[in-house]
C-alpha positions in Angstrom: 146.8 93.7 90.0 145.8 94.6 86.5 144.4 91.2 85.9 142.1 91.7 88.9 140.9 95.0 87.6 140.1 93.4 84.2 138.3 90.6 86.0 136.2 93.0 88.0 135.4 95.1 84.9 134.3 92.0 82.9 132.2 90.9 85.8 130.5 94.3 86.1 129.8 94.3 82.3 128.4 90.8 82.6 126.1 91.9 85.4 125.0 95.0 83.4 124.2 92.8 80.4 122.4 90.2 82.5 120.4 92.8 84.4 119.5 94.8 81.3 122.1 97.5 81.7 121.6 101.0 83.0 118.2 102.7 82.7 118.0 105.3 80.0 117.1 108.7 81.3 114.4 109.7 78.8 112.6 112.9 80.0 109.4 112.1 78.1 109.2 108.6 79.5 109.9 109.8 83.1 107.2 112.4 82.7 104.7 109.8 81.5 105.5 107.5 84.4 105.2 110.4 86.9 101.8 111.3 85.4 100.6 107.7 85.9 101.4 107.8 89.7 98.5 108.1 92.0 98.2 108.8 95.7 96.4 106.2 97.8 95.7 105.9 101.5 93.3 104.5 104.1 90.6 106.8 105.4 88.5 106.3 108.5 85.6 108.1 110.1 86.5 110.6 112.8 84.7 108.7 115.6 83.8 105.2 116.7 80.3 103.8 115.8 77.7 101.4 117.0 78.0 98.9 114.1 80.6 97.8 111.6 78.2 98.8 108.8 77.9 102.3 110.1 81.6 102.6 110.6 82.2 101.5 107.0 79.6 103.9 105.7 81.2 106.8 107.4 84.7 105.8 106.2 83.3 105.8 102.6 81.6 109.2 103.3 84.9 110.8 104.4 87.1 109.2 101.7 86.6 112.0 99.1 88.0 114.5 101.6 91.4 112.7 101.4 91.6 113.5 97.6 90.2 117.1 97.7 93.5 118.6 96.8 94.8 115.7 94.7 92.5 115.9 91.6 89.5 114.1 93.1 88.8 110.4 93.7 90.0 107.8 91.2 88.7 104.8 93.2 87.4 103.8 96.6 87.9 100.1 97.4 84.7 98.3 98.1 86.3 96.3 100.9 86.2 97.9 104.4 88.6 97.1 107.2 87.0 97.3 110.6 87.9 96.6 114.3 86.1 94.2 116.6 83.7 96.2 118.5 81.7 97.8 120.0 82.8 100.5 119.6 83.5 100.0 115.9 86.1 101.8 113.8 86.6 101.2 110.1 88.7 102.4 107.1 88.6 102.1 103.3 91.4 102.5 100.8 91.0 105.4 98.4 93.1 106.4 95.4 93.3 109.9 94.0 93.7 111.1 90.4 97.2 112.6 91.2 
C-alpha cells in the first residue's frame, strides 16, 4: 500500500516537472495579462439589404456601437461575412480596447 502511494507521488512529481509545474500566482503578471485582454464580437446591420456590399457597409457602420462602453474600437476586420441573398445580411468582427 505504501509502495503504491510512493509510486503515485513520484508519477505526480514527474508530470509536474514534465508539464512545467504549477503556475505561479504573481499578482502583477495576472494584472498585466488581464489588461491585455480584449473583447471581440461579430456585428451586423439591423436589417437585410439589397446587396452584399450594402450589407457589409452597414455592418461596418454599426461596429463601433458594439465597443461604445468598452473603451472604443481597437480593430475592425476588413473581411465581411455575408449570406446568400437577396435579401442580404452581413457581419464583421470587431475588437474593443477592453
